[in-house]
C-alpha positions as CSV (number, residue, x, y, z in Angstrom):
1,M,100.1,120.6,108.7
2,S,98.9,119.2,112.0
3,L,99.6,115.6,113.1
4,F,96.0,114.6,112.5
5,E,96.0,115.9,108.9
6,I,99.2,114.1,108.0
7,C,97.9,110.8,109.5
8,F,94.7,111.3,107.5
9,V,96.5,112.0,104.2
10,V,98.8,109.0,104.8
11,Q,95.9,106.7,105.3
12,L,94.0,108.1,102.3
13,C,97.0,107.7,100.0
14,L,97.6,104.1,101.2
15,A,93.9,103.2,100.8
16,F,93.7,104.5,97.3
17,G,97.0,102.9,96.3
18,V,96.1,99.4,97.6
19,A,92.5,99.7,96.2
20,G,94.0,100.5,92.8
21,L,96.3,97.6,92.8
22,L,93.7,95.1,94.1
23,W,90.5,96.3,92.3
24,P,91.5,98.4,89.2
25,E,88.2,97.6,87.5
26,K,86.2,99.2,90.3
27,L,88.3,102.4,90.1
28,M,88.0,102.6,86.3
29,P,84.9,104.9,86.3
30,F,86.7,107.3,88.8
31,F,89.8,107.5,86.6
32,E,87.7,108.0,83.5
33,V,86.3,111.2,85.1
34,L,89.7,112.2,86.6
35,M,91.7,111.8,83.4
36,F,89.0,113.2,81.1
37,P,90.9,114.1,77.9
38,W,92.7,110.8,78.0
39,A,91.3,107.3,78.2
40,A,91.8,105.5,81.5
41,S,93.8,102.3,81.3
42,Y,94.8,99.6,83.7
43,R,98.4,100.6,83.3
44,G,97.6,104.2,84.3
45,I,95.7,103.0,87.3
46,R,98.5,100.7,88.4
47,A,101.1,103.5,88.0
48,N,98.9,105.9,90.0
49,S,98.4,103.3,92.7
50,I,102.1,102.7,93.0
51,A,102.7,106.5,93.2
52,A,100.0,106.8,95.9
53,I,101.7,104.1,98.0
54,G,105.1,105.9,97.5
55,L,103.5,109.2,98.6
56,S,102.1,107.5,101.7
57,V,105.6,106.1,102.6
58,L,107.2,109.5,102.1
59,L,104.5,111.2,104.3
60,F,104.9,108.5,106.9
61,A,108.6,109.1,107.0
62,R,108.0,112.8,107.4
63,L,105.6,112.0,110.3
64,L,108.2,109.9,112.0
65,T,110.9,112.6,111.7
66,S,108.6,115.3,113.0
67,L,107.8,113.2,116.1
68,G,111.4,112.6,117.1
């Protein structure tokens, strides 16, 4: 992956993670489509948001190690 792609993915993961923690009711329709066979819940959105923030931290660490 190029530097630009990694930066874009880090920002995207961080944006969805924070949005899911701050406004779960606005992301509920998106998760109802995304998790079709199962019902979307606030607990699932919160878990996915925390995982997205964790992924952004891991990708940011990879970005810092590739620069050095």
